[in-house]
C-alpha positions in Angstrom: 23.8 27.7 -64.1 27.4 27.1 -63.6 28.6 25.4 -60.3 28.0 27.3 -57.0 31.1 26.2 -54.9 33.5 28.5 -53.9 37.0 28.2 -52.8 38.0 27.3 -49.4 39.1 30.2 -47.5 41.1 28.5 -44.8 43.7 25.7 -44.8 41.8 24.0 -41.9 38.4 22.1 -42.9 35.4 23.7 -41.1 34.0 21.4 -38.4 31.0 19.7 -38.8 29.1 21.9 -36.6 29.8 24.8 -38.6 28.7 23.1 -41.9 25.5 22.0 -39.8 24.8 25.5 -38.7 25.1 27.1 -42.2 22.9 24.2 -43.4 20.3 25.0 -40.7 20.3 28.5 -41.7 19.6 27.7 -45.5 16.9 25.2 -44.3 15.2 28.0 -42.6 15.7 30.4 -45.6 14.0 27.7 -47.8 11.3 27.2 -45.3 10.7 30.9 -45.4 10.8 31.0 -49.2 8.4 28.4 -49.5 6.0 29.6 -47.0 5.6 32.7 -49.2 5.4 30.7 -52.2 2.7 28.8 -50.8 0.9 31.6 -49.4 1.0 33.5 -52.8 -0.4 30.2 -54.5 -2.7 28.5 -52.2 -3.6 31.3 -49.4 -2.5 32.4 -45.9 -1.4 29.8 -43.4 -3.7 30.1 -40.4 -1.3 29.4 -37.6 2.2 28.2 -36.4 0.4 24.7 -35.8 -1.1 24.9 -39.3 2.5 25.7 -40.7 3.8 22.8 -38.9 1.3 20.5 -40.2 2.1 21.7 -43.8 6.0 21.3 -43.3 5.4 17.8 -42.1 2.6 16.5 -44.1 1.9 18.6 -47.1 3.4 17.7 -50.6 4.2 21.2 -51.2 7.0 21.1 -48.8 8.0 17.6 -49.1 11.1 18.3 -51.4 12.8 19.9 -48.3 12.9 16.4 -46.5 16.4 15.3 -47.9 18.0 18.5 -46.3 16.0 18.0 -43.1 17.2 14.4 -42.8 20.8 15.6 -43.6 20.8 18.1 -40.8 19.3 15.5 -38.5 21.9 12.8 -39.3 24.7 15.6 -38.7 23.0 16.3 -35.2 23.0 12.5 -34.5 26.8 12.2 -35.3 27.4 15.3 -33.6 26.0 13.9 -30.2 27.2 10.6 -30.8 29.8 9.5 -27.8 32.3 8.3 -30.2 34.5 11.0 -31.8 34.0 11.9 -35.4 36.8 10.8 -37.8 37.7 12.8 -40.7 36.3 10.4 -42.9 33.1 10.8 -41.1 33.3 14.5 -41.7 34.2 14.1 -45.2 31.1 11.7 -45.8 29.0 14.5 -44.6 30.6 17.2 -46.8 30.4 14.8 -49.8 26.7 14.2 -49.0 26.0 17.8 -48.8 27.5 18.5 -52.0 25.8 16.0 -53.8 22.4 17.3 -52.4 22.9 20.8 -53.0 23.1 20.7 -56.8 20.4 22.9 -58.5 19.4 21.6 -61.8 16.5 23.5 -63.8 15.5 20.2 -65.6 16.1 17.8 -62.7 13.7 16.0 -60.5 12.9 16.2 -56.7 15.2 18.3 -54.6 17.4 19.6 -57.4 14.7 21.3 -59.2 13.2 22.8 -56.5 16.5 24.0 -55.3 17.1 25.6 -58.7 13.7 27.3 -58.4 14.1 28.6 -54.9 17.7 29.9 -56.0 16.2 32.0 -58.8 13.4 33.2 -56.6 14.7 34.5 -53.7 18.1 36.2 -53.2 18.2 35.2 -49.4 18.6 31.5 -50.6 21.5 32.5 -53.1 23.3 34.0 -49.9 22.4 31.0 -47.6 23.8 28.6 -50.3 26.8 30.8 -50.6 27.5 30.6 -47.0 27.3 26.6 -46.9 29.3 26.6 -50.4 32.1 28.5 -48.5 32.5 26.0 -46.0 32.2 23.1 -48.2 35.0 24.1 -50.7 35.3 23.8 -54.2 33.2 21.2 -55.9 34.9 18.2 -57.5 33.6 17.7 -61.1 32.8 14.1 -62.0 34.9 12.8 -64.7 33.6 12.9 -68.4 32.1 9.6 -69.9 
């Protein structure tokens, strides 16, 4: 699968709030997709409380934790009394780009993310929305 990052559409970088909002939408889409997959494989989820317990405690959903933690870190930075610097914003952009790498033969988040992208067109659209905000992905130098 080729890289999924598109060109930046605006000369002004998007705000961290915009990136956070797009990541939150991606997270919700991934949670919804995983819920469908879980119910097809394991059985119906009985209630919202049961679903919350699964999200926070079941290994099936644990791969989503790095994305959840990134969103929480962005929330904390946005709520901080100190103004955010360009370097702070750039660090979050880089962290997001590094996290949202989908690899078929990877481990942890990247392989689950690859599978989610293969399985659900809504995940592709949510990924594209984040990618549009992040701008082009830089390729690491060849060794």
